[in-house]
N, C-alpha and C positions, 0 to 999 in steps of 0.2 A: 858830597858827590853821590850821584846815583849810579849804582852798579846794576846793569841790565843784562839778563841772561837770555839764552837762546829760546827758552819757553815763554818769553815776554814777561817774566816776573822781574821785579825791581827790589833792590835793597838800598837803603840809605847808609852811606859810609861817612863817618866823621873823620876828617883828616885835616892836617894843617898844610899850608903851602910849602913848608920846608920838609915835609915827609917825602920819602923816596918811593919809587914804584915797588921796590923790594919790601919796604916797611908796610905798604898798603896790602901787598899780597900776604905777608906773614900775619898781619893783624886780622884780616877777614877770611883767609883761606889757610889756617894753620895745618901744616903737614901736607898740603897740596900745592905748595908754591911752584914746584917744577911742572905741575900739570896745568896750571892756570895760565891762560893767555888773556892779556888785557889789551883792548883795542880802543883807541881814542881818535875820532875823526878819520877813520879808515887806516890808521897807522898802528902797527903792532908795537906795543911798548916793551921792547926787548932789554933795554939798558936798565938794570935794576937799581943803579946808583943815581939816575936822574931824578930831580925833585919835581913835584907837581907844578911848582911855580915855573920852572924852566920849560915845562911842556905846555904852559899856558892853560892848565886845568884849574878852573876857578869854581866858585860856589855854584852848585846846582848843575854842574856839567854831567854828561852821561858817559860812562865808560862801559863798553860792552865786554862781557866776560864769557870765555869759552874754556871748558875743561877738556883737555886732550887725554887720550887713553894711554899713550906710551910716554917714554922719556922725551925730553925736549930735544929738538933738532935745530940746526942752524937756519933752515928754511922751511918752516912748517907750512903745510897746505891748508890754510884757513880761508873760508869765504869772507870777503870784505863785507861788513855790515852796511857800510856806506861806500858803494863802488865809486871810484874816481871818474870812470867813463861809463855811462849807461849802456848796457848791452841787452840784447834779447835773451831772456832766460832759456837755458838749455839749448842754445843754438850757436856753438862756437864755429865761426866761419874762418877757415884758413884755406890755403892753396890745396892741401891734400884732401880736404873735405869735399871739394867740388870736382876733384879730378875724375873719379869713377863716373858720376853722372854726365860729365862733359864728354868723356870717351864713349859712353853708351849712346849719347845723342849723335855723335859723329858717325858711329857704326850704323845706327838706325838710318841716318841720311844716306850712307853708302849703300845699304841694302835697298832703300827706296829707289835710288837712282839705278841700281843694278836690275831691279824688277821692271821698272817703267821705261828705262832707256837701255835695254840690253844690247842694242847695236853698238853702243859706245864701249862696252866691256869685252875685252878679249878673254881667252881661256886662262892665261896666267894671271890676269887681273882678278878674275872670279876666284881662282884658287887662293890668291893672296888674301882676298876679302874673307874667305872661309877660314883661312889660317889665323888671321888677326882676330876674328870673332871667337874662335875656339880659345886662343891665348888669353884674350881679355876676359872671357867667361871663367876660365880657371883662376885667373888672378883675382877677379871680383869675388868668387866664392871662397878663395883662400884668405882674403882680407876680412871678409865679413863672416 
């Protein structure tokens, strides 16, 4: 089995199919078993009692190794070395991510129409536009 680390170094591990994940950790990372995270095909190998055969880990397979700093947790925040769904790096798109730019565009359109079509805007409508603009500005600066 090839153990691949985050710095792209590899180490060859000699293991039998009936060895467990816990045995593999204790054999190649003595004293650091609780800090080491083993990842195979994008899945975190959490069950220490599972055998390599049951995980379908065969000759010359690659297991990615990551050393965490603290104690182990139930849901560690590890990047997947092989993401299941390809995403754009550094661009998490969710509903909240696009909310502020969308509101800013709507406000810009409101001000555009207020300046170019002022006959359509009454005094209360203009005051409301000013109030919403001030509120959104404070919220945007508060969030970022």
